[in-house]
N, C-alpha and C positions, 0 to 999 in steps of 0.2 A: 900920964894914961886914958882922965876921962877927953882930953883934946882928941885924943888915938881913934875910942869910943865917938865921939859925937861924928872923927869924919870919913868913918866905919859906915854908919846909917845912912848918913847924910851921900856917899858912892850907891846904896846900896836901893837911895830913894830914886836916885840918879834913877843909876840902870833898871827901872823895875816902869819909870818914865819914861823912857828908853823902847823897850821891850812891850809896854803895854800903851805905846803909838803905835811899833812895827804892828804888832800883831789885829788893831786897827786901820790898821794898812790894808794888811793882808787880807782880814775882812770887809773891808771898801770891794778892791780886788773883786774878791770871792763876787762879791752882790752887784757891783758892774757888771759881774759876767754871764753874773744869772737872768741880767737883765738886757744887758744891750749885745750878752755875745753872741753867737750866730748862731746857738741854742736859748738863746735865754728869753724873758719871758715876753721881749718885747711880741719880739721871732715870732714866736708860736704864737700869743695874740693876734696878732697880722695872719696867720697861716692860721689858725684858727673863723678870724673871717672869711679868710677867701675862701677858706674851704664849708662854711655855711651859704655863702654867696654862692654860691658852684653848685648846691646842694636841693638849696631855694630855687636855684635856676630850670633845675632840671623837673622838678617834684612842678612845676612850674610848665613842663616840658607833656611833661609824662600823665597829667589834666589836661590839657592841652586837646591830645594824642587820644585817651578816654572821651571823650568828649564828642573830639572827632567824632570816636566810633559807635560811640552811641545814638548821634548825629546820624549820622550815615545808618548807620540797619539797625534803626527800632526807631528816626525820624522824626519829626518835631510837628510843630503845629503852633497856628496864633490864635484858641481858641480853644471850649465848648471841652471835649469830651477828650479821654485816656488815649494818647492814636501808638500803645507799646506796644500794642498786639497786632498792628497793621503792616501789610511787607509795605515796606522801605523802597529807596535808593536812592546815590545823593543827589539826581536830576527831581526826582518828587517824592514829595515824602506826603501821604492820605493822611486824615487824620479822621476823628470820631467827632461829629458837630456838635454831639449831644452826650449824655451819659447816659440817657435809653438808645443808645445807637452798637450794635457790635455788623461782623465781617459774616455773610452768609459763608456755613460752611463750605467749602470746594473751589472758590473764585480765590484766584493773585494778579498780580499783576499781567499776566503772563495769557488768562485767559478772561480777564475785565473784572476786574473786584468789584463786588459787591459791597455795600448793609443796610442793615434794618435794621427802623426805628418800630422803638417796643410796641407800634400797632398794623408793621410789618408791611410798610411804603417801603420801597427800592430802590435805591443805588447804586450812580459805576461810575465809578474816574474813574476821571482824561487827564490822559498822562498830561505835560505840558511842559517841558524837561528845560531846570531851570540850568542855560548852557548857553556858548557863548553862540553859540547860532542860531539859537532861538533870536538872543536877545544882542545882536551888534553892534549896537547907536546904547540902547540904557546898559549893559553893562550888567556883573552881577551883585553890585557891593552897595545899592538905592539903598536907601536905610532914612530918609525926611519925606518921600514923596514928593514930592515940588509938583507941581499945572509942567515943568520942562518937561518933569523926566512920568508923568502919567503919558502925555505925550507920545514921549519917546520907548514905551513900553508901546500900548496901541498901534503906533505908529512898525514897531519890529514884526509885535505878533500880524500884521494886515500882510508884512512881504512873507514870515515863515507860512501864512496858507493863500498866501498867492495866487497859487493856480483855482479857489476856489475860492475865490471872488472874482472872476471870469466868468464868465459865458461858453456854452458848449464848444462856438465856433472862435472865442477866445479873448472874444470885451473886454473890458476890466468892469467890474458894477459899477451904477452908481449910486447904488447903496450906500447909506452909510449911518452909523449908530449917534443919532440926534434926537434932538428935541427933536419933540409939535406937536403943536395942541390941538386935544380933543374936547370939539365943544357939544357932542353927540351923547359923552355916555358922564359919568361917575366916577373917580378915580382915581382919572389919568391924571400923571405928574404937576402938580401944581407950575412950573417955568423948566426952566433950560438947568439952572443951578440946583433942585432937590433932582434933575436926570444924573445930571454928569455925576452928581453923587453917589446916586448905585451905583452908573458906570466904572466911579475910581476905583468902587468899593471893592467891584469884582475884580476888576485891572491888579490890584492892590496882591486882593485875597491866589489866585492866577502863581503873581510873579511870586510870591513869599513860597509857595507851597508846591508851586507846579505839577497847578491841575485843581480840576472843580473836580463838581458832584452833579449828574447833569438823572433825575431818575428814568431806571433802571424802564419802568412801559411809558408812555403816551398816558396825561392827566386823563383819570376816570370817576365814573361814581356808580353806585351802584345801581341804581335806580335809573333805565333807561330815557331820556331825555328824547323828548318829538316836535316840540316848538322854540320858536322865542320867546327872548322875554325873562323874567328875573330869574340871576343864576347866583345859589349864596351859596354852595352846599362845600364844604372843603373836598377838591379836589385829593386820590391817590394814587398809591403808581406800586399796582399789583395787578399781577392776574387776574383773567377772566373778568372783569370790572370794562363795563361800557360802553366807551370813546364821550369824553366831557364835551357837547357837538355844540352845536348851535350857541355859542356864548364867539361876543363881539373880544378884538384885541385890549377892551382895558377892560371888563369883565374877566377874559384871565389875566390879566395881572392884578387883581385888587385881588380875585380864589387862588394866586402864587405864591400871592407871600403870608394864605393861614396859615400853611403848612404846616409842621415843625421840623426847628431847620434847625433847634437846640443855640447855641450861644453865638450862632453863622447868621446869613438871610436865605430865605428863598422868594426865588423870584425867576419872572420870563426870561429865558436869555437872552442875551444882547445878540446883537449877527456875530461880533469877531468871536462868538463861543462857542454856534454851529461850527464856525467854518470850520472853527480848534478838535471838531468833536469827528470833523470827517477827514483836518491831520492826521489823527489819532487810529483811526479807522486803519487812513494809509500808513501809518508805520507799519501797524501789526498785519499786514500782509492783503487789505483789500484788493484790490486796480483800483489806477485815475478813474481808467473810461469807466467800471460799475461804479462811481463817489463820482463822476461828474455828466457823463454820455447818455447810461442806461444802466438805470435798478433791477431791469426784470426781474435777475435773476436769485432777489435778498429781498425786492420792497413784494409789494399787493398792490395788482396794479390790474385797471382789465385786462386785458393781457400776458399777464404772469399766469402761472398755473405751481403748485404746490400741494403738498400734505397736512392737514388742517393737526392739532393734535389734541386741542384742549377748547372749551369754548362755546362760546357761540357764533353764528353771521347772521348776518340779516339782503334781501335786496336791496341793488338801486332803486328808492325812491317807493319805497316800500316798508321802513326801516323801524314802521313798529308792532312788524311780524320778527322774531328773533327763532335761528331754527339753531338748535344742539348741532357741534361741529360736525356731528357721524352723522346725520341726518342724508338724506341725495334730497335732491332737488332740482329739478331740470336744467339742464344749460348753464348751471349756477357752480353744483358740488355736484360729483361721483364718488360713493365707495369713501367717503370721506376725501375724495380729492378733488381742491382749487381748479374749474375749466377755464381754459381763456375765453371772454367772451370777447363776440366782433364785436357788439358795441357798448356803450357806459350800460342801458337794461339788465343783459347780466353779472352784471362786477359785484360782490359783494362791500362791505364792510365786517369788518372782523372787531369781539371782543379784542385786549387788550394779550398778548399775548397768545396765541391761539395757534400758532404754528413758531415752530422753531428754522423750520425756510427763511425768513424774518428777522433771524437773532443775526449779530453781531458781535460780535465783543461785549453778549450777553445784555446786552443793548437790543432793543426791539422794536421796528415796525418806526426806521429814524429813516425811513423810504417808504413812501405811500404810505394806503391805510387814510389819512387825514390831515391835510395842508394843518403844517404846528405856529401859529401867532412867533410873533419875535421882536424883538422891543426895535429893530432895525428900522431906518427909516426908508423911503422906494423917495424921496423926492420929487413924486410928486400930487399932489396939489387936491384931485378927486378919492385916488385913491395908496395914502398915503402909509397903509402897513404891511407890512412883508409876513410871507408866509416860507414857512420855508421844505420839500421836501414832496410834493405830490401828493397823492389821495389815490382813491381808492378808486375810482372813476377816467381816471387820467392815463393817458396812454406810458408805457414805462418810460420813451427818449423826451415823452413833453415833459414831466416831470423827474428830473429826480435827484434822489437823495443832495444834491446839494442847490437844488436850485429853487430859484424865490420870485417867490410868487408877487405883480403888480397889479393885480384887479380887482387889491380890498378897498376896499376906506371904511370907515373909523363907523359904518353901520351893521355891519358884514357878521356875518351870525348864521352861517350853514348847517347840514350836517355834516359837510366836508370842511370844518376848522374844527380845528385843536388843539393840542399845545403840549409841550411838556413842561417839568419841573426840575428847577438848577437850582444848587444850594452853593455859594462861596464866602 
């Protein structure tokens, strides 16, 4: 009896063992299925990993799209003040040079965008679109700015403005943005390296931002200058100022560096910048003939006539006496209208912004009134200094807006020599 009981217990134990093994195998199978099956943990983990990677990629694309929209619609800058309030496009991105600069109400890219600093000086944005049309050789992806790349940028800008690098007859100018010495005045560039560093600063800023700023008005001064000599008063870019004349090219260079430019650079314009202003006006509807052949219709020349709106005027060779814009002067102004002068003796010099007739895209007096010094080199040993745009006693066809003067030496400082500020 006891023997049969022992056999039965052993049999139960064996059956329990088999059942246990079977259960374990079933559990193992279920576990493997949960881990390795089509809907198992590993596949689920792989699927989650792939979905996470896809989501991350989509997020990156979305962020790039937002960044691109912000760049296109709000614009950027390479330093200085906030640029978010300025109109901008994908090709040109105006910036505020400093925190005290603001946009002038009623101005935009369509009529000439104007900014003003805390002291009331005003500047107009000159568009130089960052496109393959403007930069076919340099391209649009320069980041290192090597010497070779600067050369390509400058060359492309010369090609873009080729029409304004030529005389009325079509001859290409020999003028270049090249260093030359000045032993007659203190304050000029010490050497070619210093000159080229400034030029490259300008080229980089123009390339990155799609443009640069120039004075809305010729450089002015609150008290009329009547003679040559020391020039230390900081120039203004405001309406109703006397033109800052009787300055040499080097004096103008030193004065231009003194103005408020925020985190950017203030300077006289290089020759290529002047040409870019002309090209900008052309793209905004000013005819090439009005810019290069005869600027009578929008410049202050002896043979031009237009209405005076504000400010003062003075007669040629009598610049110590100034008249209010609405005062008559025989053979010069009648009923507030400038008369055509038969010769230079009846031509008149205007204070800055005296007539809206001399304005294009919110830029006053680019044609006539005073020759404006630039940093361009004429290649003439005795007269290396370049002035642009003609003056008030020129005939309009002899000194149109694009004209280059080749008669100024480093000591030249006349009543017809002035300058204009540039920020970049």
